[in-house]
N, C-alpha and C positions, 0 to 999 in steps of 0.2 A: 161312603165308608161308615162302617158300624163303629161307633165310639165305645170305648171301654170305660167302665165306671172307675172313678178316681178315688184315691185316698187323700182326704184333707185332714191330716192329723191335727193341725192347729185348731180345727173345728171338731175334733174327736170323731171324724168319720174315716173309716178304714176302707182302702181301695181294694178292688178285686181285679185281677187280670184274668182273661178268659183262657189263657194257655194252661193246659194240664196234660202231662204225658201219660199215656195209657198202654200197658202191656197186658191185654186182656187174658192172655194165656196163663198169667201168673196170679190172677186175682182170686179165683174161687177154688183154689186147691184144697181148702179145708172143708168144703161143702160136700155133703153126701151127693154122689152123681145124680141120683133120681130125685133129689130135692129141688123144688123151684128156688131159684136164686132170689133172696130177699133184697130189698133196697138197703144199701149199706148205711150204717149209722155214721153221723159225724162225731168227732171226738174233740173234746175240749179238756185240756189239762192246765190247771191253774196252780201255781205254787208261789207262796210268799217267801221273802227272805227274812229269816229270823223269827218265825211264828212258832210258838209252843202250843201243844194241845190245850194247856190250861188257859190260853188266851180266848178260847171259844166256850160259850155257855153249854154247848152240847157235850163238852168234856168236863164240865163241872165249874166253870167260871160263874160266880154269883154276884160280883160287884157291878157287872153290866151284862147286857144281853147281845147275842149275835143271831137274831131270828132267821135271817135268810140262810145262813150256813146251817143253822139248826134244821131248816127245812130239807137241806140236802141229806142230813143224817136221818131225819124222820121219814123221808120218802125214799131213802136208799139204804146204804150200809155205812156204818162207822167202824173203822178199824182201830184197834188199840195197840197193835204191835207192828207198825210200819216204820221203816227207817230209810235214811238216805246216806249221803256221804258226810264227812266231817265238815267240809266247806260246801257252799252253794254250787260252785262250778263242778265239784265232784258229783253232786246229785244230778245236775243237768246232763253231764256226760254219761252217767249210768242210765238215765232215762232214754237217751238217744242211742247208745251203743250196747247197753246191757253189761253184765259182768261188773268189772271194776271201772268201766267207762273208758278203758284204753283199747281202742279198736286194733284189730290185726290189719296189716297192710291190705288195702283194696276193699275193706269191709264197708258196705253201705249202711248208713244209720237209719233209724226209724223214719225220719222225715223223708229221706231219699226213697225208701222202699214204699212208703205210703203214696208219695208223689208218683212214682213209676206205675203204681196200681190204679191211678186215676183220682186220687185225693188232691184237693187244693190245699196247700200247706202255708201256715202263717206263724210268725213269731212276734210277740209283743213284749217289750220290756228289756230285760238284761240278757246279754249273750255271754260274753266272758270266756269262751273256749278258744280264743285265738282265731285268726282268719276272719272271714266274713260269713254270716249265716246264709246269705243268698247263694253261696257256693257249697253249702252243706245241706241242700234239700228244701230250703224254704222259698216258696214263691213270693212271699211278702215279708217285710221286716220293718218294724218301727220301734226304736228304742235305743239302748246304749250298747256299745261294743265291748266295754270293759267294766270291771267292778268299781273302779274309782269314780268314773263319770256317773255311774248310776246312783251314787250317794248324794248327788245334788238334786234336791227335791224341787228346785226352782231353776233348772237348767234352761238356757235360752235356745237350745236346739236339741233335736233327736236325730239319730241316723235313720235313714229310710231307704228302702229298696222297693221300687214299684215298677215292674216291667210294663212296657208298652203303655205308658201313662202320660207322656208329654209329647208335644209336637216337635218334629225336627225343625231346623231353621227354615226350611223351605215350606213348612206348614202342610206337607203332603202325607207324611207318615208319622206314626207314633213310635217313640223310642223309650228306652228305660230311663227312669229317674233313679240315680244313685248319688247320695250325698246327704248333706245336712238339711233338715227341715227346720226352719227357724220358728221359734215360738216368740213372736214379737212382744207380747205383754210382759215377757221376762227379760227383755233386753235393757241395757243401760242401767243395770243394778235393780230393776224393778222385780217384784214378786207377784205377778198377776195370775199365773196358772200353776196350780199345784200338780206336779208331775204324776204322782200316784192316781189322782183323780182322772187325769187325762188318759192314762193307760187303761184304767178300768172302764172308762167310757168307750175307748177304742175297741175294747174287747166285745162289748155289746154290739157295736156297729159293724164289727167284722162279721158277726153272725148275720146281721141284717143284710149286708150286701152280698154275702156268700150263701144265702139260703139255697139249698138244693131245690131246683125248680125245672120246669120244662125248658127254659131258655138255656140252662147249662147242663141239660140232660141228667138232672137230678144228681149232680156230682157232689159227693160228700166232701167235708173239709176236716182238716186236722189243725187245731189251733193250740199252740203252746204259749202260755202267758207266764213270764217270770217277773213278778212284781218285786221291785227293789224296796220293799217295805214289809214289816214295820221296824226294821233295824234303824239305829240312829243315823241321821244324816251326817255328812262330812263336815268337820269343824272348818275345813278350808273354804267351804261354800256358804256356811251359815254363820261362822264366827263363834259357834258354840256346839258342844257335843251333846245333843239331846234329840228327842223325837220331834223334829220339826213338823208342824201341822198348822193350817191356816187359823184354826180356833180350837180351843180345848173343850168347847161346848159338846155335849150337855153336862160335862163334868167340872165346869168352872168352880162350882161351889163345894166340891168334895174336899175333905181334909187330907188330901194325898200330896205327895211330892209332885212338883210340876211335871217332871218327866213321866210320872205315872199317869197323870191326867192326859198328857199329850199322846202317850201310847194307847190308852183306852180309846181316845177320840179317833186315832188313826185306824185301829182295828175295826171300830164300828163304821168308819167311812168305807173300808174294804167290804164289810158286810153289806152296806148299802149298795155298793157296786154289784155284788152278786144278785141283789134284789132286782137291779135294773137289767141284768142279763136274763133273769127269769122272765121279767116282763117282756123283753124283746123276743125270747123264745116262745112265750105264750102267744104273742101277737102274730108270730110267724107260723104258729101251729106246728112246730117241730119238736115240742118237748118230749114226744115219745120216740123220737128217732135221733137222739143225741145222747152220747155217754159223757157225763161230766165228772171230772176228778178234781178234788181240791186238796192241797197239801201244803207243805213247807219244804223249802230246799235245805234248811239247816236250822238248828236250835238257836235261841237268842245267845248272843255273845257274852253278855255280862249283866244278868238281872241284878246281882248284888250291888254292882257299882252305881246303879240308878235307884236303889232302894225300892224295887218294885216286886220283890218276892211276895209281899203281902197281898198283891193283886191275884196271885195264882192260888188255886185250891190247896188246902192243907193236906188233902188225901191223894197226893201224887201229881204227876205231870208238871213238876217244878224243874224239869231238866234244862240244862244249858250246855254249851259246847264243852266237850272233853275229848280225850283221846279215843273214846269209844263212840261210834255213831249213836246218837240218842234217838229215842222214840219221837216221832213226828205225827201231827194230825193227818188223817187220811179219810176223806169222805168220797163216796162214789154213788152216782145217781144215774139211772137209765130207766125211765118209766116204762113199765110193761115188760121189762127184762130182769131188772134187779128187784127182788121183793122188798117192800118197804119195811122200815123199822128194825133192820138187822144190826146187831153189834157182834163183831167178830174179833177173836184174839188170834186169828191165823197170822203167823209171822211172814212178812214179805218186805222187799226192799224196792228201791227205785229201779233196780236192774230187772225186776219182773214186769215193769210196765210195758216195755216193747213187745214181749210175747203176748201180753194181754191185748194190746192195741192191734196186733196182727190178727188175733182170733176175732176181735170185734169187726175188723174190716175184711175178713175172709182173704187175708194176704198170706202167702206162703212165707214162713219164717226162714231165715238162713239155716244151713246145716250146722249142727252143733251149737245152736243158739243158746247163749247163757240165759239163765233165768227161766221162770215157768209162768204160764198164764194163770192169772188169779180169777179169770172170768167164771170158771166152775164154782169157786167159792162164793162169788157174788150171786150167782144164779141158784146156788143151793143144790148143785149136781156133783156127782163124783168127778174128781180130776181125771182128765183124759177122755171123758165121755162128751161127745159133741151134742149141741142142742137138739139136732134132728134125731139122734139116737134115743132120746128120752120120750119122743112123741109116739103115740100109738099108730 
């Protein structure tokens, strides 16, 4: 029996199941018929909860640096007019369903359509849309089912769905694992594993075990990462309402409020995780066949209450939650496809990501699909003109 690779989240290794459903007739409908079908790119979308553009040095932050995210901007495109929903869950729903995020009856979401077309799909981090993500198109899940649980940065378990990954009682077949994955260093009131670090490491390992290769017929993957950071942790889980982090280094000696030191340390830890992802992709030699998007699911809730406005640039991007969806950071990178060093003021929202992902994956979008593909803007070609149309 051929064993399937397993996800060991407590060791920050993410499992792969070999099952992927393919409807080949629907995959390449966006390709010019006479064009040779290219090997489809994998897609990674990372969004943080409560990250403002001004948290990143590529948007003007000067108190600290985010060099790995700056690399995404330098080698890809940085958008200055991207927005999501008022709340994190609104943005995730818009990403998956387009429009306002409220699907019509029977409408398949982005993950379901990509999965049907042959993509392997995964979700790491916060879900929060009700129900279970493994019934909504995701082959793999490791994280939190609701917003409240995701606020505990030292949780003693994560929810996990890993199909065909554990032996049946008779030891002859592999069955699905569905349930809580214990994080034993965090049990009994201990704080051994910092959850944002664990999720960021799992992101890099998902790419490693899912790399398109001969064994899986060069199957691309779609990974959605909803990091429940850098928003404040839950007072119920920490006993205090601040930005919990294992250490405030390297900002310990700065003359800032403690919450500001912690937030800066947390943002730079996220940046370090993006660096590890790049190292993994470089090692796998797949950096030119993966489209990476980095953004935020919502603006910070209350900078003023934590005395952190001074950390943000004085020339804009000081936004926080309001009744109007605020501008959010958005970086996109796809080496060899997105020209490097671009800055765009093209306005778009989370509802435009699904059409963009469909065009990247050569997947037929649903009829009357809300939103518009931003890939032409990223590639520097006129909207509606396909890549093959621009070639001699």
